[in-house]
N, C-alpha and C positions, 0 to 999 in steps of 0.2 A: 537430464538428469531423469531419471525413470520415476515414473510415476507423475509425473506435474501434468500434461496431459489428461489422465483419466482423473487426477481431482476437477481438474479444469473445466471437464468434460460433466462429471456428474453438480458442480455446482450450476453450467448452465443449463443442466437438464431439471433444475430443481429450483430456478431463478435463485440463485444465490450468488451477491455481487463476492469473486474473490480479489481476497485482499492478502496482501505478503507483511504481515510482521514479524519482523527482522531485526535482532542488533549485528546483521552485516552494515558493513558501509553502504551509502546510500548509491551509490554507482552502480554496485553491484544487485540491490533490490532495482533499480532503474533499467538495468539490464535486464533480468529476469522479469519485469513487467513487460518489456517490449518484444522481449523471447516468445513470451510465452502468454503472455495475454491477461496477466492481474489487473486490478483495475487502478490499484494504489500502493504505495509500499512505505514500511518504515525505515530508517538508519541514519548513524549519524550524518553531514554534510562531511564531503574533506576541504579543505583550504586548496585554494587556485592558484600559482603566481604564473602568469605568462605562459598558461596554456597548463602546463604539470600539474600533479597533484603535489603537494608538498609533506604528506602523511600527518599533517596535522589536522584533527577534527574540528568543526566549528559547532557542533552541539554536545549535551552532557547527555550521554545515554547508559543508565543504571538497567538495574533487575525490573525496574516499574517502565522504562519506555515501550515496551510492547503493548502494553495492557493499557496505557495512555492513549495510544495511537489508536489504538482499535477504539476503545472509547468515543476518539474523537471522529471517528469517521462512520462509527456507528450511529453516532448523532446526525451526523452529516447527513447520512441516506434516512434518517428518520423523517430529519424533516425535508429532505427533498423527495421522499416517497411524500409525507403530507403536502406538501405542497402539489404534487402530480394529481391524489386523491383530493384535493378543494378544487383543482382544476376540472377535471369529470365530473365532480358534483352541479357543477354550474350550467 
């Protein structure tokens, strides 16, 4: 996909954690993370039976799902950064 490497390079140059907030199925987000280097992704999980996707989703995703995911990741990063700042001040 055009542009993704440029965006990730921009993020890295500014010490921004690249996170993918999407409504696409989680396996799609996981693939994009593995392929391009996003740190985390959102998306509804899919049911797997006997190693195959059934097409059924295991999570409910609505118009607020991406926002809520981004808020959870921001909170996690803030706690992580706060812990590393505390470690550096010792």
